[in-house]
C-alpha positions in Angstrom: 0.0 0.2 0.0 1.4 3.6 -0.9 0.6 6.5 1.7 1.0 9.7 -0.6 0.2 13.1 1.0 -0.9 15.4 -1.7 0.3 18.7 0.0 1.4 22.4 -0.6 0.8 25.5 1.2 -0.2 27.6 -1.1 -3.7 27.6 -2.2 -4.9 27.5 -5.8 -2.1 25.2 -7.2 -4.1 22.0 -7.7 -4.0 19.8 -4.8 -7.8 18.8 -4.5 -7.9 18.5 -8.4 -4.8 16.5 -8.6 -5.8 14.0 -5.4 -9.2 13.1 -6.5 -8.6 13.0 -10.4 -5.4 10.5 -9.7 -7.7 8.8 -7.4 -9.8 8.2 -10.2 -7.8 7.8 -12.6 -5.7 4.7 -10.4 -9.0 3.4 -9.5 -10.2 3.0 -13.1 -7.0 1.5 -13.6 -8.1 -1.2 -11.1 -6.2 -0.2 -8.0 -8.3 0.0 -4.6 -7.9 3.7 -3.8 -9.2 5.8 -0.8 -9.0 9.4 -0.7 -8.6 11.3 2.7 -9.8 14.7 2.4 -8.1 16.7 5.3 -8.9 20.1 4.4 -11.7 21.6 6.5 -13.1 23.3 3.0 -14.4 20.0 2.2 -13.6 20.5 -1.5 -12.0 17.0 -2.4 -15.4 15.5 -0.9 -17.5 18.0 -2.9 -15.4 16.9 -5.8 -16.6 13.4 -5.2 -20.2 14.3 -4.7 -20.4 13.9 -0.8 -21.8 17.2 0.5 -20.4 18.5 3.6 -23.3 19.3 5.6 -22.4 17.7 8.7 -25.0 15.0 8.4 -22.1 12.1 7.7 -19.3 11.3 9.9 -16.2 12.9 8.9 -12.2 12.8 9.5 -13.2 15.1 12.5 -14.7 12.1 14.2 -11.6 10.1 13.7 -9.1 13.0 15.0 -11.1 14.2 17.9 -13.6 11.4 18.7 -11.4 8.3 18.3 -14.3 6.7 16.0 -13.0 3.7 13.6 -11.9 4.4 10.1 -14.7 2.1 8.8 -17.4 3.8 10.2 -16.7 6.9 8.8 -15.3 5.7 5.2 -17.7 5.7 2.1 -17.7 4.0 -1.2 -17.8 6.7 -4.1 -17.3 5.0 -7.2 -15.8 2.0 -8.6 -12.5 1.1 -6.5 -12.9 4.0 -5.1 -13.8 5.4 -1.2 -13.4 8.5 0.8 -13.2 9.6 4.2 -15.0 13.1 3.7 -14.3 16.5 5.7 -16.5 19.2 6.9 -16.4 22.4 8.8 -16.0 20.9 12.0 -12.4 19.7 11.1 -11.5 23.6 11.5 -11.8 23.3 15.1 -9.8 20.0 15.5 -6.4 22.5 15.1 -8.0 24.2 18.6 -9.5 20.6 19.9 -6.2 18.7 19.6 -3.9 21.7 20.7 -3.3 20.5 24.2 -3.4 16.7 23.6 -0.2 14.3 23.5 0.9 12.9 20.5 -1.6 14.6 18.2 0.6 14.6 15.2 0.0 10.6 14.6 -3.3 10.2 15.5 -4.4 9.5 11.8 -1.2 7.2 11.1 -2.7 5.3 14.5 -6.5 5.1 13.4 -5.2 3.7 9.9 -2.7 1.1 11.4 -5.6 -0.3 13.4 -8.0 -0.4 10.1 -8.4 -3.4 8.5 -9.4 -2.8 5.1 -6.3 -2.9 2.4 -5.8 -0.4 -0.4 -3.4 -0.6 -3.1 -3.3 3.6 -2.7 -4.3 6.0 0.0 -4.5 9.8 -1.3 -4.6 12.6 1.3 -5.6 15.9 0.3 -4.3 18.7 2.6 -5.2 22.4 2.7 -3.4 25.1 2.3 -1.1 25.4 5.4 1.4 23.3 7.8 -1.1 23.0 11.2 -1.8 20.2 13.0 -4.0 18.1 9.8 -1.2 18.4 7.7 1.7 17.1 10.0 -1.2 14.1 10.6 -1.1 13.4 6.7 2.8 13.7 6.9 3.1 11.3 9.9 0.8 9.2 8.3 2.2 9.2 4.3 4.9 7.2 2.9 5.3 9.3 0.5 4.9 13.3 -0.7 3.5 14.5 -3.9 3.7 18.6 -4.5 1.1 20.0 -6.7 3.0 23.2 -8.4 2.3 26.0 -10.3 5.1 27.1 -12.5 5.9 30.5 -10.9 8.6 31.7 -9.3 7.0 32.7 -6.3 5.8 29.0 -6.0 9.5 28.1 -6.0 10.1 30.1 -3.0 7.3 29.1 -0.9 8.5 25.6 -2.2 11.8 25.7 0.3 9.2 26.1 3.5 7.3 23.1 2.4 10.7 20.8 1.8 11.7 22.1 5.3 8.7 20.8 7.3 9.2 17.4 5.5 12.5 17.3 6.9 11.3 17.8 10.3 8.9 15.4 9.9 11.2 12.9 9.0 13.8 13.5 11.7 11.2 13.8 14.2 8.0 11.6 13.7 8.3 9.8 10.6 11.9 8.6 9.5 10.5 6.7 6.4 9.1 10.1 4.6 10.1 10.9 1.5 9.0 13.4 -1.2 8.6 11.4 -4.3 7.6 14.1 -7.1 6.2 17.4 -7.9 3.4 17.7 -10.6 3.0 20.7 -12.4 -0.6 22.1 -12.8 -1.9 24.8 -14.8 0.8 24.2 -17.2 0.9 26.5 -20.2 4.4 24.6 -22.6 3.8 28.0 -24.8 5.4 30.2 -22.3 9.0 30.8 -21.7 8.5 31.3 -17.7 7.2 28.0 -17.2 10.2 26.1 -19.0 12.4 28.1 -17.0 10.7 27.1 -13.8 11.2 23.5 -14.9 14.7 23.9 -15.4 15.3 25.7 -12.0 12.8 23.0 -10.3 15.2 20.1 -12.2 18.6 21.8 -11.2 17.6 21.8 -7.5 16.7 18.5 -7.4 19.7 17.1 -9.2 21.8 19.1 -6.5 19.9 17.4 -3.6 20.9 13.9 -5.2 23.9 13.2 -2.6 22.1 14.9 0.3 20.5 13.0 3.6 17.0 14.5 2.9 13.7 13.5 2.1 13.6 14.8 -1.5 17.0 13.2 -2.5 15.4 11.3 -5.1 12.1 13.5 -5.8 11.2 14.1 -9.7 9.4 16.6 -11.5 6.5 13.7 -13.5 6.7 14.3 -16.8 3.0 14.3 -17.4 2.3 18.1 -17.2 -1.4 19.1 -16.1 -2.4 21.6 -18.7 -4.8 24.2 -18.0 -8.1 23.1 -19.0 -11.7 24.6 -18.1 -13.2 21.1 -18.2 -10.6 20.4 -14.5 -13.0 23.6 -12.9 -16.2 22.4 -14.0 -16.3 19.1 -12.9 -16.3 20.0 -9.2 -19.6 21.5 -9.2 -21.3 18.2 -10.7 -19.4 16.2 -8.2 -17.7 14.0 -10.5 -13.8 13.8 -11.3 -13.2 14.6 -14.7 -13.3 11.1 -16.3 -16.9 10.9 -15.4 -17.5 14.5 -16.3 -15.6 14.9 -19.8 -13.5 11.6 -20.6 -12.1 13.2 -23.8 -10.6 16.2 -22.6 -7.3 17.2 -22.0 -7.6 16.9 -18.1 -8.7 13.4 -18.8 -5.7 12.8 -20.7 -3.5 14.1 -18.8 -4.1 12.6 -15.3 -4.6 9.6 -17.0 -1.2 9.8 -18.3 0.0 10.8 -14.5 -1.6 7.3 -13.3 0.9 5.7 -16.1 3.6 7.1 -14.6 2.3 6.5 -11.1 1.8 3.2 -11.5 5.3 2.7 -13.7 3.1 1.4 -16.4 3.4 2.1 -20.6 0.2 0.2 -21.2 -3.2 1.9 -21.4 -5.1 3.3 -18.7 -9.0 2.6 -20.2 -11.1 6.1 -19.1 -14.8 5.4 -20.2 -14.6 5.2 -24.4 -11.1 6.5 -24.0 -8.0 4.3 -24.1 -5.1 6.3 -23.2 -1.5 5.3 -23.4 1.8 7.2 -22.7 3.0 5.6 -26.1 0.6 6.2 -28.3 -1.0 9.2 -27.5 0.4 12.4 -29.6 0.6 15.7 -28.3 0.8 19.6 -29.4 3.5 20.3 -31.3 4.9 23.0 -29.2 5.5 20.2 -26.6 9.2 18.3 -25.9 9.7 14.8 -26.8 9.7 13.4 -23.4 6.4 15.6 -23.0 5.0 14.1 -26.2 4.9 10.7 -25.0 2.7 11.6 -21.9 0.2 14.3 -23.1 -2.7 14.2 -24.8 -3.5 14.9 -28.3 -5.8 17.8 -27.4 -4.6 21.9 -27.2 -4.7 23.1 -24.0 -8.3 25.6 -23.1 -7.2 28.5 -21.6 
């Protein structure tokens, strides 16, 4: 089982979009996937069709009231389950302030859960508080969605410092596996420069004793696509809403990378393969193998 925390303290970079749609792509590929919504805004829950109205158990009950995960988890699709969030989760930061071992409550709850999954994806809020620390303490890996702007690179250093601190004090096995570039526009010089700078930084860290020493920038870039912004309002992943859109093709290709596959991932009526799906002419050779064949939608 791979436990992956999807984090970035900056908002609007594609954390929830990546968590939900990558989870849906992996589930479509036949993997058992559970999404944990650790954001009090409950965007991942809404995205998967679960209204955060406080009438159903949520992660708040697990963290604060010691409710078993099996009592909170609910199916939201084939091979796909959700531990939802609601606004009560915002109070958990305060209510857990004086609790000894508050950073490992989620890890202990997952250890006691008898259900086994191939992937557990944790959607974290735009902060580095107790909820995100619980995700980092429970995770094996970290994925960092990043918008290709220079200010995003500046914020990355603080995020990496936090993972290093958690690795030293709470979760020695934690590692940063990769960076997912979201809202990507291959036609801009800025995006290409940011990617170059990011790869240079990661390459310089290869010999260092840090959690991101083996991290990579995923070859798949998540292009700007209005369908990705529309599908949460319908309570669907991109594969249920617009399976032929560039967003669906990109997240299917990302799932291939995460699985280490070159075989097709079947998405509705579309068979997407990182080998046989052409891309827009302005993409590089590497991106050509991974991206879709529909131009980005601004």
